[in-house]
C-alpha positions in Angstrom: 108.0 119.2 72.6 108.0 115.4 72.8 111.2 113.3 72.5 111.9 109.8 71.3 115.4 108.4 70.9 116.4 105.7 68.4 119.5 103.7 69.3 122.0 102.8 66.7 120.9 99.1 66.9 117.2 100.1 66.3 118.2 102.4 63.4 120.2 99.7 61.8 117.3 97.2 62.1 114.8 99.7 60.7 117.0 100.4 57.7 117.5 96.7 57.2 113.8 95.8 57.1 113.0 98.7 54.9 115.8 97.7 52.5 114.5 94.1 52.4 110.9 95.3 51.9 112.1 97.7 49.1 109.9 100.6 50.2 108.8 102.7 53.2 109.9 105.7 55.1 110.4 104.2 58.5 108.8 102.6 61.5 105.3 103.7 62.6 104.6 103.3 66.4 101.2 103.5 68.1 99.6 102.0 71.2 96.4 100.2 71.6 94.4 99.1 74.7 95.4 95.5 75.2 96.6 92.8 77.6 96.4 92.6 81.3 98.2 95.8 82.0 96.4 98.3 79.8 98.3 99.1 76.5 100.6 97.4 74.0 102.9 98.8 71.4 101.8 98.5 67.7 104.6 98.5 65.1 104.1 98.9 61.4 105.8 100.3 58.3 105.4 104.0 57.6 104.9 104.3 53.8 104.0 107.9 54.1 103.8 110.5 56.8 100.3 111.4 58.1 99.9 115.1 58.6 99.4 114.7 62.4 102.3 112.2 62.9 105.1 113.2 65.2 108.4 112.5 63.3 111.7 111.5 64.9 115.0 110.8 63.1 118.2 109.5 64.5 121.2 107.5 63.0 119.6 107.6 59.6 116.3 106.0 60.6 112.9 107.5 61.0 110.1 106.8 63.5 106.6 108.1 63.1 104.3 108.3 66.2 100.5 108.5 66.1 99.3 111.6 67.9 97.2 109.7 70.4 100.3 107.7 71.5 102.7 110.7 71.8 102.2 111.5 75.4 102.6 107.8 76.4 105.8 107.5 74.4 107.4 110.9 75.3 111.0 110.4 76.5 111.2 106.8 75.3 114.1 105.1 73.7 113.5 102.6 70.8 116.1 99.9 70.9 116.6 96.6 69.1 117.9 93.7 71.2 119.2 90.2 70.7 118.5 88.0 73.7 119.4 84.4 72.9 117.1 83.3 70.0 114.9 86.3 70.5 115.3 89.6 68.5 112.9 92.4 68.9 112.3 96.1 69.3 112.3 97.2 73.0 110.9 100.4 74.3 112.6 101.9 77.3 109.7 104.0 78.3 110.0 106.2 81.4 106.2 106.7 81.6 105.5 103.0 82.3 104.4 102.4 85.9 103.7 98.7 85.6 104.1 95.8 83.1 102.4 92.5 82.8 104.5 89.4 83.6 104.8 88.4 79.9 106.0 91.8 78.9 103.3 92.3 76.3 101.4 95.2 77.9 102.1 98.1 80.1 100.3 100.7 82.3 100.9 104.5 82.2 
């Protein structure tokens, strides 16, 4: 069975954006071919759970993963970081073998 961990900071941010939006179940994560290294993460709101989604819940927040992305994200940690003026979700993914210089894409 696949695993995906949600840090307290990521859970807080997911809950915050859903509260601002006024609807939604959680964060939907998938991957798409993109960039110079192969794949990039795609984040969206999950307004409903698709029957084939993998579902993860931690610290009161939910993350839904598309089935075609599950093997690429297995064992990952979803975090939310503040670095200077930048705030973003970061994936600590043990399956990544290489990343592009700009950090937008990765190789599995």
